[in-house]
All heavy atoms as an XYZ file, in Angstrom:
926
protein
N      83.477    105.334    105.600
C      84.326    104.345    104.976
C      84.204    103.034    105.750
O      84.351    103.005    106.956
C      85.773    104.835    104.977
C      86.715    103.869    104.306
S      88.431    104.435    104.270
C      88.314    105.891    103.273
N      83.951    101.959    105.041
C      83.799    100.651    105.677
C      85.159     99.984    105.862
O      86.079    100.194    105.083
C      82.873     99.768    104.857
C      81.445    100.303    104.848
C      80.485     99.288    104.302
C      79.086     99.844    104.287
N      78.346     99.568    105.476
N      85.252     99.171    106.913
C      86.493     98.481    107.252
C      86.320     96.979    107.099
O      85.332     96.414    107.580
C      86.908     98.810    108.699
O      87.086    100.219    108.811
C      88.207     98.105    109.073
N      87.296     96.350    106.447
C      87.280     94.905    106.221
C      88.448     94.279    106.978
O      89.595     94.710    106.838
C      87.422     94.575    104.720
C      86.297     95.236    103.916
C      87.433     93.064    104.503
C      86.499     95.157    102.415
N      88.150     93.252    107.758
C      89.181     92.443    108.397
C      89.527     91.307    107.454
O      88.650     90.536    107.052
C      88.672     91.893    109.735
C      89.561     90.872    110.450
C      90.938     91.443    110.772
C      88.871     90.358    111.709
N      90.802     91.215    107.076
C      91.292     90.183    106.164
C      92.137     89.214    106.977
O      93.137     89.618    107.577
C      92.117     90.803    105.019
C      91.240     91.765    104.208
C      92.731     89.711    104.145
C      92.007     92.649    103.239
N      91.728     87.942    106.986
C      92.396     86.929    107.801
C      92.898     85.801    106.906
O      92.104     85.054    106.322
C      91.440     86.341    108.869
C      92.201     85.400    109.788
C      90.745     87.440    109.649
N      94.219     85.688    106.795
C      94.840     84.613    106.018
C      96.260     84.438    106.520
O      96.939     85.422    106.795
C      94.830     84.953    104.527
C      95.082     83.738    103.651
O      96.124     83.067    103.852
O      94.264     83.448    102.770
N      96.714     83.202    106.627
C      98.078     82.955    107.097
C      99.121     83.185    106.005
O     100.303     83.270    106.289
C      98.213     81.537    107.692
C      97.902     80.447    106.695
O      96.919     80.589    105.936
O      98.623     79.437    106.677
N      98.684     83.331    104.760
C      99.615     83.590    103.662
C      99.755     85.102    103.466
O      98.795     85.785    103.088
C      99.124     82.948    102.373
C      99.061     81.437    102.436
C      98.510     80.840    101.148
O      98.355     81.527    100.135
N      98.215     79.562    101.182
N     100.961     85.609    103.712
C     101.204     87.051    103.617
C     100.859     87.593    102.231
O     100.314     88.691    102.112
C     102.657     87.363    103.972
N     101.158     86.853    101.185
C     100.887     87.316     99.829
C      99.409     87.568     99.573
O      99.040     88.547     98.929
N      98.563     86.692    100.089
C      97.112     86.862     99.940
C      96.655     88.095    100.716
O      95.861     88.899    100.214
C      96.357     85.608    100.438
C      96.741     84.373     99.625
C      94.845     85.838    100.442
C      96.211     84.331     98.227
N      97.153     88.250    101.956
C      96.786     89.425    102.762
C      97.184     90.714    102.053
O      96.404     91.665    101.985
C      97.448     89.378    104.146
C      96.861     88.372    105.088
C      97.322     88.588    106.524
N      98.735     88.777    106.724
C      99.629     87.816    106.905
N      99.255     86.545    106.892
N     100.902     88.105    107.100
N      98.396     90.750    101.523
C      98.889     91.958    100.849
C      98.056     92.258     99.606
O      97.650     93.399     99.375
C     100.388     91.806    100.498
C     101.217     91.806    101.790
C     100.838     92.903     99.544
C     102.652     91.347    101.605
N      97.771     91.238     98.808
C      96.969     91.430     97.595
C      95.588     91.983     97.944
O      95.156     93.003     97.390
C      96.819     90.104     96.848
C      95.809     90.118     95.693
C      96.267     91.033     94.569
C      95.556     88.711     95.189
N      94.888     91.324     98.868
C      93.544     91.775     99.235
C      93.583     93.157     99.873
O      92.703     93.992     99.620
C      92.879     90.756    100.159
C      92.535     89.418     99.511
C      92.056     88.420    100.561
C      91.511     89.577     98.399
N      94.600     93.422    100.675
C      94.764     94.738    101.291
C      94.858     95.821    100.219
O      94.131     96.815    100.257
C      96.019     94.728    102.171
C      96.291     96.071    102.806
O      95.452     96.618    103.498
N      97.480     96.608    102.571
N      95.740     95.634     99.249
C      95.940     96.636     98.199
C      94.686     96.832     97.359
O      94.287     97.964     97.074
C      97.117     96.243     97.311
C      98.452     96.373     98.017
C      99.631     95.914     97.168
O      99.427     95.526     95.991
O     100.762     95.937     97.689
N      94.059     95.737     96.992
C      92.869     95.826     96.137
C      91.738     96.550     96.857
O      91.121     97.462     96.300
C      92.426     94.416     95.689
C      91.044     94.447     95.064
C      93.445     93.839     94.708
N      91.467     96.176     98.118
C      90.340     96.799     98.812
C      90.633     98.237     99.230
O      89.717     99.063     99.259
C      89.865     95.928     99.978
C      89.005     94.795     99.501
C      89.514     93.521     99.359
C      87.690     95.017     99.131
C      88.731     92.486     98.879
C      86.889     94.000     98.650
C      87.416     92.722     98.522
N      91.882     98.570     99.502
C      92.197     99.973     99.775
C      91.988    100.812     98.522
O      91.466    101.921     98.593
C      93.617    100.106    100.313
C      93.722     99.687    101.762
C      95.080     99.976    102.365
O      96.021    100.388    101.689
N      95.180     99.750    103.664
N      92.370    100.290     97.355
C      92.127    101.001     96.100
C      90.639    101.183     95.829
O      90.232    102.139     95.173
C      92.764    100.256     94.921
C      94.098    100.836     94.538
C      94.622    100.264     93.240
N      95.612     99.242     93.570
C      95.601     97.997     93.143
N      94.665     97.567     92.348
N      96.539     97.161     93.504
N      89.823    100.258     96.343
C      88.375    100.346     96.174
C      87.730    101.286     97.192
O      86.517    101.465     97.199
C      87.741     98.951     96.296
C      88.072     98.014     95.159
C      87.398     98.403     93.848
O      86.262     98.925     93.879
O      88.021     98.201     92.788
N      88.540    101.861     98.096
C      88.027    102.843     99.043
C      87.682    102.296    100.421
O      87.021    102.975    101.201
N      88.137    101.101    100.726
C      87.883    100.511    102.041
C      89.107    100.643    102.930
O      90.234    100.694    102.438
C      87.548     99.013    101.904
C      86.270     98.756    101.167
C      86.272     98.521     99.792
C      85.052     98.755    101.834
C      85.093     98.286     99.107
C      83.871     98.516    101.151
C      83.898     98.285     99.792
O      82.732     98.063     99.117
N      88.869    100.687    104.231
C      89.964    100.530    105.176
C      90.116     99.038    105.409
O      89.139     98.288    105.332
C      89.644    101.245    106.484
C      89.622    102.744    106.311
C      89.980    103.482    107.579
O      90.517    102.879    108.519
O      89.707    104.687    107.606
N      91.335     98.607    105.704
C      91.567     97.189    105.936
C      92.347     96.982    107.228
O      93.140     97.832    107.635
C      92.340     96.544    104.767
O      93.550     97.275    104.558
C      91.524     96.544    103.491
N      92.076     95.853    107.842
C      92.804     95.400    109.026
C      93.246     93.982    108.694
O      92.441     93.182    108.200
C      91.880     95.409    110.268
C      92.647     94.983    111.497
C      91.245     96.769    110.469
N      94.513     93.664    108.959
C      95.067     92.376    108.540
C      95.449     91.505    109.723
O      96.032     91.992    110.697
C      96.301     92.594    107.670
C      96.155     93.555    106.487
C      97.476     93.691    105.760
C      95.063     93.100    105.544
N      95.136     90.205    109.615
C      95.510     89.239    110.647
C      96.053     87.985    109.977
O      95.499     87.520    108.977
C      94.312     88.894    111.520
N      97.127     87.440    110.556
C      97.757     86.242    110.008
C      97.394     84.961    110.723
O      97.769     83.879    110.288
N      96.641     85.078    111.838
C      96.205     83.877    112.556
C      94.903     84.170    113.296
O      94.454     85.308    113.372
C      97.297     83.372    113.511
C      97.628     84.373    114.595
O      96.776     84.787    115.377
N      98.888     84.790    114.654
N      94.327     83.129    113.861
C      93.022     83.248    114.490
C      92.993     84.118    115.724
O      92.082     84.925    115.901
N      93.978     83.970    116.587
C      93.998     84.765    117.815
C      94.133     86.251    117.506
O      93.450     87.089    118.101
C      95.119     84.295    118.742
C      94.957     82.886    119.313
C      96.174     82.494    120.133
C      93.683     82.788    120.141
N      95.001     86.568    116.551
C      95.172     87.954    116.129
C      93.866     88.489    115.524
O      93.457     89.613    115.796
C      96.307     88.024    115.107
C      96.669     89.401    114.643
C      97.795     89.395    113.613
O      98.177     88.320    113.100
O      98.286     90.492    113.315
N      93.201     87.658    114.728
C      91.944     88.066    114.105
C      90.883     88.385    115.149
O      90.211     89.417    115.065
C      91.443     86.966    113.168
N      90.735     87.523    116.136
C      89.708     87.748    117.160
C      90.029     88.962    118.018
O      89.134     89.706    118.409
C      89.549     86.494    118.021
C      88.951     85.288    117.285
C      88.903     84.083    118.197
C      87.585     85.605    116.711
N      91.312     89.190    118.278
C      91.730     90.367    119.044
C      91.376     91.641    118.269
O      90.765     92.568    118.816
C      93.232     90.295    119.326
C      93.781     91.431    120.171
C      95.272     91.188    120.440
C      95.870     92.177    121.403
N      95.890     93.551    120.956
N      91.748     91.686    116.998
C      91.447     92.860    116.171
C      89.943     93.055    116.023
O      89.447     94.180    116.061
C      92.100     92.720    114.794
C      93.620     92.839    114.764
C      94.166     92.414    113.411
C      94.057     94.251    115.105
N      89.209     91.959    115.864
C      87.763     92.035    115.709
C      87.097     92.658    116.935
O      86.166     93.436    116.809
C      87.180     90.642    115.438
C      85.722     90.661    115.126
C      85.268     91.009    113.858
C      84.789     90.341    116.094
C      83.913     91.040    113.574
C      83.432     90.367    115.817
C      82.991     90.714    114.562
N      87.605     92.308    118.108
C      86.999     92.841    119.333
C      87.445     94.273    119.633
O      86.732     95.015    120.288
C      87.299     91.935    120.526
O      88.673     91.957    120.824
N      88.600     94.687    119.113
C      89.142     96.015    119.415
C      88.740     97.092    118.410
O      88.765     98.273    118.729
C      90.671     95.964    119.465
C      91.220     95.164    120.619
C      92.739     95.036    120.566
O      93.368     95.451    119.570
O      93.288     94.504    121.539
N      88.421     96.698    117.193
C      88.188     97.679    116.136
C      86.782     97.543    115.567
O      86.190     96.469    115.607
C      89.214     97.488    115.022
C      90.629     97.643    115.532
C      91.595     97.958    114.424
O      91.219     98.443    113.375
N      92.864     97.703    114.663
N      86.305     98.634    114.992
C      85.024     98.611    114.291
C      85.251     97.972    112.933
O      85.977     98.519    112.098
C      84.495    100.042    114.122
C      83.257    100.152    113.264
C      82.065     99.402    113.834
O      81.851     99.415    115.031
N      81.311     98.753    112.983
N      84.667     96.812    112.720
C      84.826     96.072    111.471
C      83.449     95.909    110.840
O      82.490     95.560    111.526
C      85.469     94.688    111.741
C      85.478     93.833    110.501
C      86.880     94.850    112.285
N      83.363     96.165    109.537
C      82.088     96.070    108.827
C      81.925     94.760    108.069
O      80.816     94.401    107.680
C      81.950     97.236    107.846
C      82.004     98.565    108.574
O      81.092     98.830    109.376
O      82.974     99.323    108.360
N      83.034     94.056    107.838
C      82.994     92.783    107.131
C      84.299     92.045    107.318
O      85.316     92.639    107.701
N      84.266     90.741    107.047
C      85.442     89.892    107.246
C      85.630     88.993    106.031
O      84.661     88.421    105.516
C      85.292     89.011    108.515
C      86.509     88.123    108.713
C      85.037     89.875    109.752
N      86.885     88.889    105.583
C      87.281     87.885    104.601
C      88.171     86.918    105.373
O      89.204     87.310    105.922
C      88.057     88.502    103.418
C      87.185     89.538    102.709
C      88.510     87.410    102.456
C      87.918     90.323    101.630
N      87.762     85.665    105.435
C      88.356     84.708    106.365
C      88.764     83.420    105.664
O      87.933     82.757    105.042
C      87.326     84.409    107.467
C      87.636     83.352    108.499
C      88.899     83.678    109.279
C      86.443     83.206    109.449
N      90.036     83.059    105.794
C      90.527     81.799    105.232
C      90.012     80.638    106.075
O      89.905     80.732    107.299
C      92.056     81.805    105.203
C      92.624     80.668    104.381
O      91.912     80.095    103.537
O      93.816     80.353    104.567
N      89.687     79.548    105.418
C      89.145     78.377    106.103
C      90.219     77.628    106.894
O      89.948     77.123    107.976
C      88.522     77.446    105.058
C      87.726     76.319    105.616
S      86.063     76.791    106.133
C      85.224     76.935    104.569
N      91.434     77.565    106.347
C      92.508     76.793    106.982
C      93.586     77.739    107.502
O      94.330     78.321    106.733
C      93.145     75.830    105.968
C      92.185     74.810    105.393
C      91.973     73.677    106.355
C      91.184     72.580    105.673
N      90.978     71.428    106.481
N      93.632     77.868    108.826
C      94.606     78.742    109.460
C      95.250     77.971    110.608
O      94.538     77.347    111.402
C      93.947     80.029    109.999
C      93.333     80.811    108.840
C      94.934     80.884    110.758
C      92.597     82.041    109.262
N      96.575     77.994    110.722
C      97.228     77.272    111.823
C      96.758     77.776    113.192
O      96.555     78.966    113.393
C      98.714     77.580    111.619
C      98.848     77.976    110.195
C      97.539     78.611    109.823
N      96.566     76.857    114.111
C      96.223     77.220    115.477
C      94.738     77.285    115.750
O      94.282     76.888    116.813
N      93.970     77.781    114.808
C      92.520     77.898    114.972
C      91.926     77.933    113.573
O      92.312     78.773    112.774
C      92.183     79.185    115.729
C      90.705     79.430    115.926
S      90.367     81.021    116.735
C      90.836     80.674    118.414
N      91.018     77.026    113.271
C      90.518     77.010    111.896
C      89.455     78.083    111.666
O      88.929     78.680    112.598
C      90.033     75.613    111.492
C      88.734     75.204    112.153
O      87.812     76.005    112.309
N      88.650     73.948    112.528
N      89.167     78.307    110.406
C      88.242     79.357    110.024
C      86.844     79.181    110.597
O      86.165     80.158    110.897
N      86.409     77.934    110.751
C      85.080     77.695    111.314
C      85.008     78.146    112.767
O      84.001     78.714    113.197
C      84.709     76.210    111.205
C      84.524     75.679    109.786
C      84.248     74.180    109.813
C      83.429     76.427    109.045
N      86.087     77.928    113.525
C      86.121     78.377    114.923
C      86.094     79.909    115.000
O      85.386     80.479    115.824
C      87.376     77.855    115.628
C      87.384     76.350    115.816
C      88.732     75.837    116.291
O      89.767     76.213    115.701
O      88.732     75.055    117.260
N      86.869     80.547    114.131
C      86.902     82.011    114.097
C      85.527     82.546    113.702
O      85.004     83.474    114.325
C      87.987     82.514    113.124
C      89.364     82.028    113.574
C      87.960     84.037    113.008
C      90.438     82.161    112.518
N      84.936     81.952    112.678
C      83.604     82.347    112.229
C      82.592     82.233    113.367
O      81.783     83.137    113.584
C      83.173     81.479    111.043
C      81.745     81.674    110.525
C      81.533     83.085    110.012
C      81.439     80.640    109.444
N      82.652     81.146    114.112
C      81.738     80.940    115.233
C      81.876     82.062    116.267
O      80.878     82.625    116.717
C      82.010     79.582    115.890
C      81.031     79.219    116.979
C      79.654     78.900    116.433
O      79.511     78.183    115.466
N      78.630     79.469    117.053
N      83.117     82.418    116.612
C      83.353     83.503    117.575
C      82.809     84.839    117.052
O      82.189     85.600    117.801
C      84.845     83.647    117.887
C      85.391     82.581    118.774
N      85.085     82.486    120.115
C      86.227     81.549    118.510
C      85.708     81.448    120.638
N      86.403     80.859    119.680
N      83.059     85.115    115.783
C      82.580     86.367    115.183
C      81.060     86.431    115.235
O      80.476     87.441    115.636
C      83.092     86.508    113.730
C      84.596     86.815    113.738
C      82.307     87.582    112.963
C      85.255     86.747    112.373
N      80.407     85.350    114.844
C      78.943     85.335    114.795
C      78.328     85.392    116.195
O      77.232     85.917    116.362
C      78.442     84.113    114.014
C      78.697     84.239    112.523
C      77.985     85.463    111.997
C      78.221     85.754    110.554
N      77.473     86.926    110.081
N      79.027     84.869    117.196
C      78.535     84.973    118.574
C      78.610     86.417    119.072
O      77.739     86.870    119.800
C      79.333     84.052    119.502
C      79.009     82.584    119.325
C      79.955     81.661    120.060
O      80.888     82.151    120.755
O      79.774     80.441    119.942
N      79.674     87.134    118.672
C      79.849     88.515    119.115
C      78.981     89.493    118.334
O      78.355     90.378    118.917
C      81.313     88.934    118.987
C      82.237     88.241    119.970
C      83.682     88.678    119.755
O      83.960     89.817    119.399
N      84.601     87.755    119.975
N      79.003     89.369    117.003
C      78.293     90.323    116.142
C      77.709     89.568    114.940
O      78.301     89.549    113.858
C      79.239     91.415    115.662
C      79.777     92.290    116.784
C      80.679     93.374    116.243
C      81.250     94.193    117.389
N      82.244     95.153    116.918
N      76.547     88.966    115.130
C      75.977     88.134    114.054
C      75.653     88.894    112.767
O      75.546     88.294    111.700
C      74.710     87.551    114.689
C      74.432     88.376    115.885
C      75.716     89.000    116.320
N      75.542     90.217    112.858
C      75.180     91.002    111.673
C      76.353     91.246    110.729
O      76.162     91.681    109.589
C      74.575     92.352    112.106
C      75.564     93.352    112.683
C      75.979     93.118    114.146
O      75.556     92.124    114.761
O      76.737     93.959    114.656
N      77.578     90.987    111.176
C      78.767     91.246    110.350
C      78.867     90.185    109.246
O      78.921     88.990    109.533
C      80.051     91.228    111.212
C      80.006     92.307    112.283
C      81.309     91.359    110.342
C      80.048     93.722    111.775
N      78.910     90.609    107.966
C      79.052     89.625    106.886
C      80.468     89.049    106.840
O      81.447     89.785    106.954
C      78.731     90.426    105.626
C      78.978     91.848    105.983
C      78.749     91.976    107.463
N      80.538     87.735    106.683
C      81.824     87.036    106.603
C      81.849     86.222    105.313
O      80.961     85.415    105.053
C      82.033     86.089    107.811
C      83.368     85.363    107.688
C      81.950     86.866    109.126
N      82.891     86.472    104.506
C      83.143     85.698    103.293
C      84.289     84.740    103.588
O      85.327     85.165    104.103
C      83.554     86.615    102.137
C      82.490     87.578    101.662
S      81.159     86.800    100.744
C      82.001     86.213     99.311
N      84.119     83.471    103.255
C      85.129     82.464    103.506
C      85.981     82.244    102.253
O      85.479     82.340    101.134
C      84.476     81.137    103.909
C      83.553     81.214    105.113
S      84.345     81.740    106.649
C      85.461     80.377    106.967
N      87.267     81.927    102.481
C      88.173     81.531    101.404
C      88.628     80.114    101.676
O      88.906     79.761    102.825
C      89.444     82.397    101.394
C      89.264     83.813    100.988
S      90.869     84.671    100.905
C      91.258     84.897    102.635
N      88.732     79.322    100.629
C      89.274     77.983    100.790
C      90.073     77.595     99.556
O      89.684     77.924     98.440
C      88.179     76.939    101.073
O      88.786     75.667    101.217
C      87.140     76.895     99.984
N      91.180     76.942     99.780
C      91.971     76.414     98.677
C      91.595     74.968     98.404
O      92.070     74.361     97.471
C      93.461     76.501     99.004
N      90.722     74.454     99.221
C      90.472     73.019     99.199
C      89.160     72.633     98.535
O      89.001     71.519     98.106
C      90.512     72.477    100.632
C      91.815     72.790    101.308
C      91.933     73.915    102.139
C      92.938     72.025    101.086
C      93.134     74.243    102.728
C      94.146     72.340    101.678
C      94.238     73.446    102.492
O      95.431     73.765    103.069
N      88.217     73.546     98.471
C      86.939     73.240     97.851
C      86.168     72.153     98.569
O      85.385     71.448     97.958
N      86.400     72.016     99.863
C      85.738     70.971    100.637
C      84.298     71.391    100.924
O      84.032     72.251    101.758
C      86.495     70.718    101.936
C      87.879     70.180    101.701
C      88.682     70.013    102.972
O      88.351     70.642    103.985
O      89.653     69.240    102.940
N      83.391     70.759    100.227
C      81.996     71.160    100.289
C      81.405     71.023    101.685
O      80.597     71.852    102.091
C      81.172     70.351     99.278
C      79.828     70.967     98.988
C      79.925     72.387     98.416
O      80.718     72.659     97.525
N      79.122     73.288     98.938
N      81.812     70.019    102.456
C      81.251     69.870    103.805
C      81.657     71.037    104.705
O      80.849     71.538    105.492
C      81.638     68.527    104.435
C      83.139     68.303    104.500
O      83.875     68.869    103.668
O      83.582     67.545    105.383
N      82.910     71.513    104.594
C      83.340     72.675    105.371
C      82.607     73.945    104.928
O      82.211     74.769    105.757
C      84.848     72.895    105.249
C      85.759     71.891    105.951
C      87.220     72.215    105.668
C      85.494     71.890    107.444
N      82.422     74.070    103.646
C      81.700     75.233    103.114
C      80.255     75.220    103.615
O      79.729     76.241    104.059
C      81.773     75.261    101.572
C      83.211     75.552    101.133
C      80.796     76.273    100.994
C      83.501     75.273     99.679
N      79.612     74.062    103.555
C      78.235     73.948    104.043
C      78.150     74.294    105.528
O      77.218     74.976    105.960
C      77.687     72.543    103.802
C      77.473     72.253    102.331
O      77.411     73.154    101.503
N      77.378     70.978    101.992
N      79.124     73.829    106.305
C      79.139     74.137    107.737
C      79.305     75.639    107.948
O      78.603     76.244    108.764
C      80.267     73.367    108.455
O      80.063     71.967    108.255
C      80.290     73.672    109.942
N      80.224     76.253    107.216
C      80.440     77.705    107.336
C      79.170     78.470    106.992
O      78.810     79.420    107.695
C      81.588     78.143    106.433
N      78.483     78.063    105.951
C      77.252     78.750    105.562
C      76.177     78.561    106.635
O      75.422     79.487    106.917
C      76.764     78.241    104.200
C      77.765     78.476    103.067
S      78.161     80.203    102.757
C      76.759     80.661    101.764
N      76.129     77.386    107.262
C      75.121     77.162    108.303
C      75.435     77.963    109.569
O      74.531     78.343    110.305
C      75.003     75.668    108.631
O      76.143     75.204    109.318
N      76.723     78.244    109.804
C      77.114     79.069    110.956
C      76.780     80.540    110.701
O      76.513     81.293    111.625
C      78.616     78.893    111.278
C      78.888     77.480    111.786
C      79.088     79.915    112.315
C      80.368     77.137    111.926
N      76.791     80.939    109.431
C      76.429     82.323    109.140
C      77.284     83.031    108.106
O      77.104     84.226    107.880
N      78.215     82.334    107.462
C      78.979     82.965    106.383
C      78.015     83.353    105.265
O      77.032     82.647    105.010
C      80.049     82.008    105.851
N      78.279     84.486    104.615
C      77.391     84.961    103.559
C      77.818     84.466    102.181
O      77.082     84.625    101.210
C      77.268     86.501    103.548
C      76.628     86.989    104.828
C      78.606     87.166    103.300
N      79.014     83.879    102.088
C      79.493     83.372    100.817
C      80.904     82.841    100.959
O      81.483     82.858    102.036
N      81.431     82.359     99.836
C      82.792     81.814     99.847
C      83.381     81.917     98.450
O      82.663     82.089     97.471
C      82.786     80.353    100.314
C      82.158     79.399     99.331
C      82.937     78.745     98.376
C      80.796     79.180     99.326
C      82.361     77.886     97.461
C      80.205     78.328     98.423
C      81.002     77.680     97.487
O      80.424     76.850     96.571
N      84.695     81.830     98.388
C      85.382     81.701     97.120
C      86.590     80.808     97.313
O      87.100     80.657     98.416
C      85.757     83.053     96.505
C      86.445     84.005     97.430
C      87.818     84.070     97.486
C      85.703     84.867     98.242
C      88.456     84.960     98.330
C      86.327     85.760     99.088
C      87.717     85.806     99.134
N      86.999     80.157     96.225
C      88.114     79.213     96.305
C      89.367     79.827     95.710
O      89.307     80.646     94.790
C      87.780     77.899     95.568
O      87.431     78.197     94.225
C      86.629     77.166     96.231
N      90.488     79.448     96.297
C      91.800     79.871     95.788
C      92.247     78.845     94.755
O      92.064     77.652     94.981
C      92.821     79.903     96.920
C      92.520     80.900     98.014
C      93.599     80.749     99.078
C      93.273     81.468    100.349
N      94.275     81.182    101.374
N      92.868     79.257     93.674
C      93.093     80.655     93.297
C      91.771     81.303     92.891
O      90.897     80.658     92.332
C      94.052     80.556     92.119
C      93.797     79.209     91.527
C      93.385     78.331     92.671
N      91.647     82.586     93.189
C      90.390     83.268     92.936
C      90.561     84.366     91.902
O      91.654     84.844     91.645
C      89.808     83.850     94.229
C      90.797     84.669     95.034
C      91.124     85.965     94.675
C      91.382     84.124     96.168
C      92.024     86.712     95.417
C      92.287     84.864     96.924
C      92.604     86.159     96.541
N      89.434     84.747     91.308
C      89.372     85.888     90.399
C      89.130     87.114     91.270
O      88.087     87.222     91.916
C      88.238     85.681     89.395
C      88.072     86.855     88.460
O      88.109     88.020     88.869
N      87.877     86.558     87.194
N      90.069     88.027     91.307
C      89.989     89.167     92.218
C      88.766     90.040     91.935
O      88.167     90.594     92.857
C      91.299     89.998     92.200
C      91.341     90.947     93.402
C      91.472     90.737     90.904
C      91.389     90.289     94.744
N      88.346     90.123     90.693
C      87.166     90.932     90.359
C      85.900     90.310     90.940
O      85.009     91.016     91.412
C      87.046     91.114     88.846
C      88.239     91.800     88.246
C      89.146     91.092     87.466
C      88.479     93.148     88.486
C      90.259     91.719     86.932
C      89.595     93.791     87.952
C      90.482     93.061     87.175
N      85.833     88.982     90.927
C      84.705     88.277     91.532
C      84.687     88.498     93.037
O      83.632     88.767     93.624
C      84.779     86.765     91.219
O      84.793     86.596     89.801
C      83.610     86.017     91.818
N      85.857     88.402     93.669
C      85.950     88.604     95.116
C      85.492     90.009     95.489
O      84.676     90.195     96.392
C      87.397     88.343     95.622
C      87.545     88.748     97.079
C      87.772     86.885     95.417
N      85.996     91.001     94.789
C      85.621     92.394     95.077
C      84.112     92.581     94.916
O      83.456     93.173     95.777
C      86.403     93.382     94.182
C      85.834     94.788     94.281
C      87.878     93.376     94.569
N      83.551     92.050     93.856
C      82.119     92.186     93.628
C      81.286     91.530     94.722
O      80.315     92.121     95.211
N      81.669     90.330     95.131
C      80.922     89.614     96.164
C      81.042     90.310     97.525
O      80.072     90.400     98.278
C      81.399     88.165     96.259
C      81.021     87.316     95.079
C      79.513     87.196     94.887
O      78.807     86.916     95.884
O      79.041     87.388     93.771
N      82.239     90.787     97.847
C      82.432     91.472     99.130
C      81.651     92.774     99.148
O      80.986     93.097    100.139
C      83.932     91.684     99.420
C      84.140     92.575    100.632
C      84.628     90.336     99.630
N      81.709     93.540     98.063
C      80.941     94.804     97.997
C      79.449     94.537     98.180
O      78.766     95.253     98.902
C      81.168     95.491     96.647
C      82.439     96.261     96.545
C      82.489     96.961     95.199
C      83.646     97.904     95.107
N      83.687     98.609     93.826
N      78.955     93.507     97.504
C      77.537     93.164     97.612
C      77.176     92.821     99.056
O      76.160     93.282     99.577
C      77.232     91.984     96.675
C      75.768     91.649     96.547
C      75.489     90.706     95.392
C      76.207     89.388     95.545
N      75.831     88.389     94.525
N      78.022     92.035     99.737
C      77.761     91.641    101.127
C      77.811     92.835    102.075
O      77.004     92.938    102.998
C      78.771     90.578    101.558
N      78.736     93.754    101.830
C      78.896     94.908    102.730
C      77.814     95.961    102.553
O      77.555     96.727    103.474
C      80.258     95.560    102.504
C      81.462     94.812    103.032
C      82.743     95.487    102.587
C      81.406     94.715    104.546
N      77.187     96.010    101.404
C      76.240     97.085    101.127
C      74.797     96.605    101.043
O      73.963     97.274    100.445
C      76.663     97.832     99.848
C      78.011     98.471     99.986
N      78.202     99.644    100.691
C      79.236     98.084     99.561
C      79.495     99.960    100.671
N      80.135     99.030     99.997
N      74.514     95.470    101.663
C      73.128     94.985    101.709
C      72.335     95.820    102.669
O      72.781     96.237    103.694
C      73.092     93.520    102.129
C      73.356     92.591    100.988
C      73.040     91.174    101.382
C      73.178     90.293    100.150
N      72.953     88.923    100.418
C-alpha cells in the first residue's frame, strides 16, 4: 500500500483529500504546515506528496526543495489557488511532477496522483 503525504494549511482540503485517497486504497499522512510536513517526511515512508504552494511559515517551493534534496525520486504534485505561472514553472524546474489549481476536480486529482505514483 502506497502512502501519500498531504500538505495544506486548510483543514477542509486535507480532510477531503484524506478521505478520497483512503477510499482509493492509499495510506495518508497529513500536515498543516511546512515544518510538520518535513518532520513527517523524514520520519515516515512516503511514496508521494500533494503539496500546497502557499503555506504560512514556509512556502511550497521551500518544502519541495527540501523533499527533492532528501529523496529526489518521490513524486510531488503541487496545488495552487493562485494560478501563478511563474511559481508553477519554478516548482516544475525544482522537480514537481505536476500541479492542479483550486478549486479542483477531485477525479482529475486522483487520476494525476495515481499516474505519478505508479510510473
